[in-house]
N, C-alpha and C positions, 0 to 999 in steps of 0.2 A: 661347347668346349671342343677346341681343336684336338686333333690326334686322339681320338677316342679308340679304346681297345675294341677290336673287331672279334665278336664272340659268336660261336655257333654251338647249338645244342643237339646232339643226337639222343633221341629218346625224350623229346620235349613234351610228349603227351601223357607220359606216365607221371605218377605222383612226385617223384624226385625231380623229374624234368620241369614239371609245372612249378615247383618250389624254386628252382633255379631261375625260371623265366620271370616270375612275379618279383623277384628281388633284383634281377639285373636290368629288367625293362625300365625301371624308375631311375636308374643311375645315370647321372649326366656325363659320366666318363666311359660309358659302355654303349657300343652299337651292336645290336644282334643282327647278324647278316644272314644266317641260315637256320632253318629248322626242318631238318630232313626227316622224312617219314616213309616207311616201307608200305603202310597200309592206307594212308590218308593223304597222299601227295595231291596237290591241286586244291585241297580244301583250305578255307581260312582256318587259322589256328583256333579262333574263337568259335568255330563251329564244333570243334572237337573238345575244346576246353572252355566251356561256357563262362566260367568265372572270369575270363579275360575279355569279355565282349566290350568293356568300357575302355579298354586301354590297348587292345591288340589290332594291328593292321597287317600282320604278317600272313603269308601264304606258305603252307607246308610244301616243301619241295621234294623232288625225287632224291632217292638215296644214292648218292655219288660221293663217296668219301674224298677221292682226289679233288674233285671240283670244289667241294666245300672247304677242305683244308687250305687250298691255295689262297682263298679270299679271306681266311680268318687269322687272327693273332693267337687265339687260344680256343680250344675245343673242349667242351664237356661231353663225356659219354655217360649216360644214365641208361645202361643197357643190360640185358641178361649176359651171363658169362659166355664167352666165346664169340661175342659180336663185336669186340673192339679191335681185333687183330689188324684188319685191313686199315682202319683208321689210324691206329698206332703207327703202322708202316708208312703211311702217307705223311703223317706228322714228322717222322724222322727224316724222311726224304726231302721235305720242303722247309725243314727248320722251324716248325711251329710247335707251340706249347699244348700239351694234352693233359687234362685232369680226368682220370677215369674213376667214376663213382661206382663201377662195377667191381668184379673180383679178379679181373684177368691178370693184374700185376702185383697181387698181394703176397703170393707164395712162389717158391721155386718151382720149376717144371715138374719135378717128381711129385711133390705134394698137390700141385694142381691137377695133375692126372689122377692121383689117388682120391682126392676129395671132390673133384668136379667131373671126372670121368672123360675128360678130353685131353688130346695131345695139344700142347701149346704151339700154336702156329708161328708165333713170333717170339720164341723163347730167348733169342739173342738179345731182346730188348729188356728183359726182366732185370738184369743188373743195372740198367740205366734208370730204372724207376725208383722214386724216392717215396717211401711211405711215411706219411707225416700226419700226426696229431700235433698241431702247433704247440700246445702247451707242454708237450714232452719232448719233441724233437724238431722245432722249426729250424734250427741251425743246420740241419741236413739239407735244407734247401739252399743251394749255393749258385753262383754265376754258372750258367750253363745248364742248370737243371731244366728239362723240357717235359718230363714225364712224371706226373704225381699219381701214385696209387692211393686214392682216398680210402681211408679205413672204413670198415663196416660199422654198422650201427651198434650192434651188441659189443663188438671189441673195443669201440670207443668208450662206452660207459665203463666197461670192465677195466680196461687199461688205465683211465684216468683215476679210478679208485685204487687200483693195485700198485702201479708202477713206483710211486714214491716210497710205499712201504717195503716192496721187494728190494728197492735200491738202498733203503736204510738197513736192510738185513735184520728185520725184526719178525718176519713171518716165514713159516715153512713153505717151501714152494712145491712140493711134490704131492700135496693132498688139498689143493684148493677146490672148493666147491662153489659154483656159480649157479644161482637160481634166478633166472631172468624172465621178465614178462614184457610183451611187446603188443602195441596196438596193431589192428588189422591193416592199416596202411603199409606196414612193413611188408606185406605179402604182394604188393603191387596193385595196379589198377585193373588187371585182366579179370575176367569172370572165372571164379573158382567156387565150387560148392562149399568149401570150409569157411569161406569168408562172406557168404550170404548172411543177411541180417537174421533171418529165421534160424540159421545154424549156429551163429556165434553169440547172438544176444542172450544174456544170462547164462553164459558158458565160459569155462576155462579149461584148456586142454594143453598138455605137454606134447611137444613133437620134436623130432630129431634128437631124441635123448641119446647122448654119448656119440652121435655120428653127425652132429651138425657141423656145416662147413666153416662156421666161424671159430670153432675150437682150435684148429691148427694155427689160424691167424693170431688168436690171443697168445697162444703158447710161444709161437715164433718171435713175436714182437715184444713179449715181456721177458724173453729169455736174455735179452741184452742187458737186463738190470741185475742179473744174478750169475754167480759162478756155478750154481747148482741147477739141476734140471727143473724146469718149470712144467708141471702137470696140472691140468684143469679138468674136473668133472663138470660138464656144462649141460644145463637143462633149460631150454627155453619154453615159454608158455604163450599161447596166444589169448589175448584178453579181449573182452567186449568193449573196446574204446577205440577211437580212430587214430590218435597219435600217442607216443610215449614209449620210453623203455625204462623199467625199473630193474635194476641188477642189485640182488642181495647176495653178497660174497662172503662165504664162511672160511676163516683161516685159523691156523694154529700159531700162537706166538712162540718165538724162539727164546725170548728173554722176559724177565719181570719188568713190565713197562705199564704205566697207567693209561687210561683211556685219554686223558687230557694230553699226555705226552704224544700219543699217536696222532691225535688231532693236530697237535702242533707241527708235527712232521708234514702233514698235508698242507697246513697253512703256510709254512716256510716255502714249500715247493711252489705253491700257487699264489704267493703274495702279490706278484705283479701281473697276474692273469685276470683280465676282465671277464672272461666267460666261465671260469671255474670258481664256484663259491663253496667254501667249506662252512657248514652250518654250525651254530652253537650247540652246545651239549643238550641233548634231549629233544632236539627239533629234527624230526625224521623228514626226509626228502619226499615230496609229492610230485608225481609227473605232471599235475596240473599246474604246478608252480613254474615249470619251463615250457609249457605248451606254446608252440609256434615261435620258439626263441632258440637261440644258439648257446644258451646257458647249460652248464652241468652243475648239479647241486650234489654234494657229497657229505656224508657224516659217518661216524663210527660209533659202535656199541661194544663195550667189553662185557661179555657174559661172565658174571662173577661166580657162577656155579661151575662152569666148565673151564674157565680161563681162555676160552676162544674169543677171537675178534671177529665181529660182523661189520662189514663195510657196505654201505648203501649208496648207490649212484644212480641218478636220473638224468635223461636227456629226452629231447624230442627226437624221435628217430629219423625224421625227414629233414631236420635242420642240423643240429650238432651231429646227428648220425649219418648225415648224407650232404645235402645241398649246401646248408650253411657252412659246414666245415670245408666243403669244396670251394666256396667263394673266399673263405678265410685263407685257404691255400693259394688261390689265385692272387689275391692281395699281396701276399708275401712274394710271390713270383715277380710281380710287377712293381714292388717297392711302395705299395699303397697302405694306408692305415688299415690294419687287420679287421677293425670294427666295421669298415665301410660296407653297407648293404646288409649287415647281419646284426645290427645294434638294437633292434626293435625290442620293446617290453613284452614279456609273455602275455598271451591272451588269457582274459578272465571274464565271463565264465567260459 
């Protein structure tokens, strides 16, 4: 195919970067031009990511944002917070598109400092970033958009479940409780004691209770759907599984409404959305049902004893929660079918 989109991936050897690579590598409209690395420059990509040995011929190159940006049409950054600033500056300078799967452009500079502990080195670019979950706000990507702040994994599952119901005005927004579970791949590929097999197998533990960095992201981006303050009590848990996010969301109804009516609100919102499935009454979402895919499954249960509404939302943290959604956003940027590269059927077993 002529006029392929030239793509570079910063952070290609991490789990999110690997997911990006394996989906983009096989596309006939994409040319992967650079895979920069700070620690493995000069090595074959397949040496560092053995699962690509059958398809990869790339060499990891030295970390030079300006050089890489110049030769690319779009850059993906799958990096820890604070490492995208120089890349974003180069993209702005050379008129290239950037999709940041990290956290550097999801919050305003004050909250970024509060929750991530860093001064934002390119704060002037924050207002140019578009935060986009396509099923909720793809129209925010317009001509001239060059910087996408790809949403976090937990916030994606939570917002897809909550946004239509907040928008409909049927739930209280100041006392939302989110109890969420994640597979260990969400912690990244680096060696960490807590994610060793012997530490996490047959174990469940909460972390970041009340202080997790995804809490302000959820509140900020859900606020646009309500005239009232949105406040969330968020408790994430690490589970002994590789992939998946399961968010159980507890809310209080504002009005007398049936479970079926709530489900219908979600169905109307997502009726034309390929990747979001509202399940039938009584069918509870399983993380395994979306494993390795870009799908989100949602359902609701009205607790008859308390009158409270429970929302359940599941995604694959590495796909809809990161790389799959990033590719979906890239497709929108370039006027390509959103499903291209992320339409695969979930893996089972």
